[in-house]
VOROLUM-305136 format. One record per residue (C-alpha): residue in one letter; x, y, z; residue number from 1. Coordinates in steps of 0.1 Angstrom, whole numbers, plus 2048, in hexadecimal, padded with zeros to 3 digits. Layout:
// residues N
   residuo     X     Y     Z   num
         A     X     Y     Z   NUM
...
***
This chain:
// residues 432
   residuo     X     Y     Z   num
         X   83A   E71   BC6     1
         X   830   E62   BA5     2
         X   83F   E72   B86     3
         X   82A   E78   B66     4
         X   83D   E5B   B56     5
         X   835   E43   B72     6
         X   810   E4C   B71     7
         X   80E   E47   B4C     8
         X   821   E25   B4F     9
         X   809   E1A   B6A    10
         X   7EA   E24   B56    11
         X   7F8   E12   B37    12
         X   7FF   DF2   B4B    13
         X   7DE   DF1   B5F    14
         X   7CA   DF8   B3F    15
         X   7D8   DD8   B30    16
         X   7C9   DC2   B4C    17
         X   7AB   DAF   B3E    18
         X   789   DB6   B4D    19
         X   777   D97   B5C    20
         X   75F   D8B   B76    21
         X   76C   D7F   B97    22
         X   75F   D5B   B92    23
         X   773   D58   B72    24
         X   792   D65   B84    25
         X   78F   D4A   B9F    26
         X   78A   D2E   B86    27
         X   7A7   D3A   B70    28
         X   7BF   D3B   B8E    29
         X   7B3   D18   B98    30
         X   7BC   D0B   B75    31
         X   7DF   D1A   B79    32
         X   7E6   D10   B9D    33
         X   7CD   CF5   BA7    34
         X   7C7   D07   BC8    35
         X   7A3   CF9   BCC    36
         X   7B2   CD6   BCD    37
         X   7BF   CDE   BF0    38
         X   79B   CDD   BFD    39
         X   794   CBA   C0A    40
         X   776   CAB   C1C    41
         X   777   CB0   C41    42
         X   773   C8A   C48    43
         X   778   C79   C27    44
         X   799   C86   C1A    45
         X   796   C74   BF8    46
         X   772   C7E   BF1    47
         X   771   C92   BD1    48
         X   750   C9C   BC1    49
         X   74C   CA3   B9C    50
         X   757   CC6   B93    51
         X   75F   CCE   BB7    52
         X   777   CEC   BAF    53
         X   759   CFF   BA1    54
         X   745   CF9   BC0    55
         X   763   D04   BD6    56
         X   769   D24   BC2    57
         X   744   D2D   BC5    58
         X   744   D28   BEA    59
         X   764   D3C   BEF    60
         X   756   D58   BDA    61
         X   735   D58   BEF    62
         X   749   D5A   C0F    63
         X   763   D73   C03    64
         X   749   D8A   BF3    65
         X   732   D86   C12    66
         X   714   D80   BFC    67
         X   709   D5D   C07    68
         X   704   D3C   BF5    69
         X   6E4   D46   BE4    70
         X   6F5   D5F   BCE    71
         X   70B   D45   BBE    72
         X   6F1   D29   BBB    73
         X   6E9   D1E   B97    74
         X   6D0   D01   B96    75
         X   6D9   CF9   B72    76
         X   6FD   CF0   B7C    77
         X   701   CD2   B93    78
         X   720   CE0   BA3    79
         X   70E   D00   BAB    80
         X   6EE   CF3   BBA    81
         X   6E5   CFE   BDD    82
         X   6E9   CDD   BEE    83
         X   70A   CD7   BDE    84
         X   718   CF9   BE8    85
         X   70C   CF5   C0C    86
         X   71C   CD3   C0E    87
         X   73D   CE1   C01    88
         X   73B   CFE   C19    89
         X   736   CE7   C37    90
         X   750   CCD   C2E    91
         X   76C   CDD   C1A    92
         X   770   D02   C25    93
         X   784   D03   C46    94
         X   7A4   D11   C54    95
         X   7BA   CF4   C4A    96
         X   7AF   CF3   C25    97
         X   7B0   D19   C22    98
         X   7D4   D19   C2F    99
         X   7DF   CFE   C16   100
         X   7CE   D0F   BF9   101
         X   7DD   D31   C02   102
         X   7FF   D22   C05   103
         X   7FC   D16   BE1   104
         X   7F3   D39   BD5   105
         X   810   D49   BE8   106
         X   828   D30   BD8   107
         X   81B   D38   BB6   108
         X   81F   D5D   BBC   109
         X   843   D58   BC8   110
         X   84C   D49   BA6   111
         X   841   D66   B91   112
         X   85F   D7C   B86   113
         X   84C   D9C   B8D   114
         X   844   D92   BB1   115
         X   869   D89   BB6   116
         X   872   DAB   BAA   117
         X   85B   DBB   BC4   118
         X   86C   DA7   BE0   119
         X   87A   D87   BEC   120
         X   85E   D7E   C05   121
         X   875   D86   C22   122
         X   863   DA6   C2C   123
         X   83E   DA9   C36   124
         X   825   DBF   C46   125
         X   80A   DB8   C60   126
         X   7EA   DCD   C62   127
         X   7C7   DC8   C6F   128
         X   7A7   DCE   C5C   129
         X   788   DD6   C70   130
         X   766   DC6   C6A   131
         X   745   DCD   C7B   132
         X   732   DB0   C89   133
         X   70D   DB9   C8C   134
         X   702   D98   C9C   135
         X   708   D8B   CBF   136
         X   72B   D7C   CC0   137
         X   742   D74   CDD   138
         X   760   D7C   CC6   139
         X   755   D9F   CBE   140
         X   75B   DBC   CD6   141
         X   751   DE0   CDA   142
         X   769   DFA   CCE   143
         X   75C   E1D   CC8   144
         X   77C   E27   CB6   145
         X   778   E0C   C9B   146
         X   753   E01   C9C   147
         X   740   E1E   CAB   148
         X   722   E11   CBF   149
         X   726   DEE   CB0   150
         X   73E   DD2   CB5   151
         X   757   DC2   C9F   152
         X   776   DAD   C98   153
         X   798   DB2   C88   154
         X   7A7   D9D   C6D   155
         X   7CD   DA0   C70   156
         X   7DE   D98   C4F   157
         X   803   D93   C47   158
         X   80D   D9E   C23   159
         X   830   D98   C14   160
         X   843   DB0   BFE   161
         X   837   D9A   BE1   162
         X   814   DA5   BE9   163
         X   808   D82   BF4   164
         X   7F7   D7E   C16   165
         X   806   D60   C28   166
         X   7F3   D60   C49   167
         X   7D3   D6F   C59   168
         X   7C3   D6D   C7B   169
         X   7A2   D79   C89   170
         X   7A5   D8C   CAA   171
         X   78B   D9E   CBF   172
         X   78A   DC3   CB4   173
         X   797   DD2   CD4   174
         X   7B5   DBA   CDA   175
         X   7D7   DC9   CD1   176
         X   7E4   DBB   CB1   177
         X   807   DBA   CC0   178
         X   7FE   D9A   CD2   179
         X   7FA   D88   CB0   180
         X   817   D97   C9C   181
         X   82E   D79   CA1   182
         X   813   D5F   C9A   183
         X   815   D68   C75   184
         X   83A   D61   C73   185
         X   83A   D41   C88   186
         X   81A   D31   C7C   187
         X   819   D39   C57   188
         X   81C   D1B   C3F   189
         X   827   D29   C1E   190
         X   848   D28   C0A   191
         X   850   D4B   C16   192
         X   869   D51   C32   193
         X   862   D74   C3E   194
         X   87B   D81   C58   195
         X   870   DA5   C5B   196
         X   84D   DB1   C65   197
         X   842   DD5   C61   198
         X   824   DE3   C74   199
         X   815   E04   C7F   200
         X   81A   E12   CA2   201
         X   7FE   DFC   CB0   202
         X   815   DDD   CB0   203
         X   831   DED   CC3   204
         X   83D   DE0   CE6   205
         X   85E   DD8   CF6   206
         X   854   DB4   CFA   207
         X   84C   DB1   CD5   208
         X   86F   DBE   CCD   209
         X   87E   DA6   CE6   210
         X   86C   D87   CD8   211
         X   874   D91   CB4   212
         X   899   D94   CBD   213
         X   89A   D72   CD0   214
         X   88A   D61   CB1   215
         X   8A1   D71   C98   216
         X   887   D88   C88   217
         X   887   DAD   C81   218
         X   86A   DC1   C8F   219
         X   866   DE2   C7B   220
         X   848   DF7   C87   221
         X   840   E19   C79   222
         X   842   E31   C97   223
         X   82D   E50   C98   224
         X   837   E5D   CBB   225
         X   85C   E57   CB8   226
         X   864   E76   CCB   227
         X   857   E67   CEB   228
         X   86A   E46   CE6   229
         X   884   E3C   D00   230
         X   8A7   E33   CF5   231
         X   8BB   E1A   D0A   232
         X   8DF   E14   D12   233
         X   8F3   DF8   D23   234
         X   910   E0D   D31   235
         X   908   E2C   D44   236
         X   92B   E39   D40   237
         X   92C   E35   D1A   238
         X   92C   E55   D04   239
         X   916   E56   CE5   240
         X   91D   E79   CD9   241
         X   8FE   E8B   CCF   242
         X   8E9   E6D   CDA   243
         X   8F8   E6D   CFD   244
         X   8DB   E80   D0E   245
         X   8C1   E6D   CFA   246
         X   8CA   E4B   D07   247
         X   8C3   E51   D2B   248
         X   8B4   E30   D35   249
         X   8CA   E12   D3E   250
         X   8C4   DED   D35   251
         X   8C3   DD5   D52   252
         X   8DC   DBC   D45   253
         X   8DB   DA8   D65   254
         X   8B7   D9F   D60   255
         X   8BE   D93   D3D   256
         X   8DB   D7D   D49   257
         X   8C7   D6F   D66   258
         X   8AB   D64   D4E   259
         X   8BF   D5B   D30   260
         X   8B8   D36   D31   261
         X   893   D3C   D33   262
         X   895   D55   D16   263
         X   8A5   D3A   D01   264
         X   889   D21   D0B   265
         X   86F   D3A   D02   266
         X   87E   D3F   CDF   267
         X   881   D1A   CDA   268
         X   85D   D13   CE5   269
         X   850   D2E   CCD   270
         X   865   D23   CB0   271
         X   85B   CFE   CB4   272
         X   836   D07   CB7   273
         X   832   CFA   CDA   274
         X   81F   D19   CE3   275
         X   811   D35   CCE   276
         X   820   D57   CD1   277
         X   7FF   D69   CD7   278
         X   7F6   D51   CF3   279
         X   818   D54   D03   280
         X   816   D7B   D02   281
         X   7F4   D7A   D12   282
         X   803   D64   D2E   283
         X   81F   D7D   D33   284
         X   806   D99   D38   285
         X   7EF   D86   D4F   286
         X   7EE   D91   D73   287
         X   7F5   DB3   D83   288
         X   81A   DB6   D7E   289
         X   833   DAA   D64   290
         X   846   D8A   D6B   291
         X   86C   D89   D6C   292
         X   86C   D77   D4A   293
         X   856   D92   D3B   294
         X   86D   DAD   D49   295
         X   88C   D9A   D3B   296
         X   87C   D98   D18   297
         X   874   DBD   D1A   298
         X   898   DC5   D23   299
         X   8A4   DB2   D04   300
         X   88A   DC4   CF0   301
         X   896   DE6   CFB   302
         X   8B8   DDE   CEC   303
         X   8A9   DD3   CCB   304
         X   891   DF1   CCB   305
         X   8AD   E0A   CD1   306
         X   8C2   DFC   CB4   307
         X   8A3   DFC   C9E   308
         X   89B   E20   CA7   309
         X   8BE   E2C   C9E   310
         X   8BA   E1C   C7C   311
         X   897   E29   C77   312
         X   8A0   E4D   C7F   313
         X   8C1   E4C   C6B   314
         X   8B5   E3B   C4B   315
         X   89A   E4D   C36   316
         X   899   E30   C1D   317
         X   892   E18   C39   318
         X   875   E2D   C45   319
         X   868   E30   C22   320
         X   86A   E0A   C1C   321
         X   855   E05   C3C   322
         X   83B   E1E   C31   323
         X   839   E0F   C0E   324
         X   833   DEC   C1C   325
         X   818   DF9   C34   326
         X   808   E0C   C18   327
         X   806   DEC   C04   328
         X   7F4   DDD   C21   329
         X   7DA   DF9   C20   330
         X   7D5   DF4   BFB   331
         X   7CF   DCF   C02   332
         X   7B4   DD9   C1B   333
         X   7A3   DEE   BFF   334
         X   7A3   DD0   BE8   335
         X   795   DBA   C04   336
         X   779   DD3   C0A   337
         X   770   DD3   BE5   338
         X   76D   DAD   BE6   339
         X   75A   DAC   C07   340
         X   73E   DC2   BFA   341
         X   720   DAF   C06   342
         X   70B   DB7   C25   343
         X   71C   DD9   C27   344
         X   73D   DC9   C2E   345
         X   733   DBB   C50   346
         X   73A   D98   C5D   347
         X   71A   D86   C67   348
         X   72A   D66   C74   349
         X   723   D61   C99   350
         X   73F   D49   CA2   351
         X   765   D4D   CA0   352
         X   769   D2F   C89   353
         X   750   D3D   C70   354
         X   761   D5F   C71   355
         X   783   D50   C6B   356
         X   777   D3A   C4E   357
         X   765   D57   C3D   358
         X   782   D70   C41   359
         X   79A   D54   C38   360
         X   787   D50   C17   361
         X   789   D75   C12   362
         X   7AF   D75   C17   363
         X   7B1   D57   BFE   364
         X   79D   D69   BE3   365
         X   7B1   D89   BE7   366
         X   7D1   D74   BE2   367
         X   7C1   D65   BC3   368
         X   7BB   D88   BB5   369
         X   7DF   D92   BBE   370
         X   7ED   D74   BAC   371
         X   7D7   D79   B8D   372
         X   7E1   D9E   B8B   373
         X   806   D96   B90   374
         X   805   D7C   B74   375
         X   7F5   D95   B5C   376
         X   80A   DB3   B66   377
         X   829   D9D   B60   378
         X   81A   D94   B3D   379
         X   813   DB9   B36   380
         X   836   DC4   B3E   381
         X   845   DA9   B27   382
         X   82D   DB3   B0C   383
         X   836   DD8   B0E   384
         X   85B   DD0   B0E   385
         X   857   DB9   AF0   386
         X   846   DD7   ADE   387
         X   864   DED   AE4   388
         X   858   E00   B02   389
         X   874   E0A   B1B   390
         X   869   E01   B3F   391
         X   87E   E0B   B5C   392
         X   883   DF3   B79   393
         X   87A   E0D   B93   394
         X   859   E13   B82   395
         X   851   DED   B83   396
         X   858   DEE   BA9   397
         X   83C   E08   BAC   398
         X   821   DF1   B9D   399
         X   808   DDF   BB3   400
         X   7F3   DC0   BAD   401
         X   7D9   DCE   BC6   402
         X   7C5   DE0   BAA   403
         X   7A1   DD4   BA4   404
         X   78E   DEC   B8D   405
         X   790   DD2   B71   406
         X   77F   DB7   B86   407
         X   75A   DB5   B89   408
         X   754   DAC   BAE   409
         X   72E   DAE   BAE   410
         X   727   D9A   B8F   411
         X   70E   DA4   B74   412
         X   6E8   DA4   B73   413
         X   6D7   D8B   B5B   414
         X   6B6   D97   B4C   415
         X   6AB   D74   B40   416
         X   68C   D68   B51   417
         X   694   D49   B65   418
         X   670   D3F   B6E   419
         X   650   D43   B5A   420
         X   634   D55   B6D   421
         X   612   D45   B70   422
         X   5F7   D4F   B57   423
         X   5EC   D6B   B6E   424
         X   60E   D7A   B6B   425
         X   61C   D71   B8E   426
         X   636   D57   B98   427
         X   62B   D39   BAD   428
         X   62F   D3D   BD3   429
         X   64C   D2B   BE5   430
         X   643   D0A   BF5   431
         X   64F   D02   C18   432
***
């Protein structure tokens, strides 16, 4: 719970954040980090048009806000003319450049003292955000639970304890997110080195626990139905006191030993990027029955899962830390929804590449906002301390850069006539 002192502190800090338009925020962060310089031409790597960062920021805003190019066109500015923006969208905005630009933002976030106080970047959460797709798309699926009568996709994002998102992937709405949990750790290209991933119950399987353990990572899901969870033991004759009757199921150690070499090969292949974790897990689940390799990974996972469950049940602070990180992920979704306000928050791209580019732009813009907020929160704390205000470290830890009331996402209306009507009082018709 938040004390009265903490609420007053938060209100004081957040009220110090300057109000501004989202385009200004993007341009300011580019001036500080140069993230727009990571966007290169798809075929001519050295091609740089005049005032290109302005065009790139405009296209990113159009994609992230889901409003379309026309809403950011300004015929009076060469870098914002329609043909220029369409050229930039087609030749500069793609997965590769979005990844590089995002890595620069994550690196800048990691250098801020306030972000370092929030965490070291070794802990992260993974959570999916649902988007309806009202157009025909092979990548969108029906799911009454998430999309009602419509179809949709899921954007699975990975956010560190420094509040920066270091990886995102678009998956069909009905596919289990557990298949993609390891991809975020193995394929991300930032300065962060996360070793622990926290998820909700949807990401929980024995095979996931096994692969995490083989790769040296910690899988920390929040478990809602823990009373139904099985505990495992290696020795049937061992006595565990009060837990003796709970751990009724025995690990098949012979299966692990028989497949140990293959388990090491799997870990090496995943670590070296010879195969993606999601594709490997789909292969394990193909067919009617589980393979011996899949069963062996599951046996290893049951050991890791039992050890995790004992810590999860015994340590209230650990459970609270998991819940806090997951709550931060939910707050990030709220910020992403506020940015992605156009077209009722629905994705209108038909193809997977277009969906990935648009939601990748959304993730990038959210990271830009997080970085801007962190910089100014850090400045506000220093200013208040310089003025003699006593600030407790535990109160600083309760701050979040995911606030957005001070940011104008939808722009402002201009009541200046941009075209003179004809003598009869009407504008000229459009010419085709």
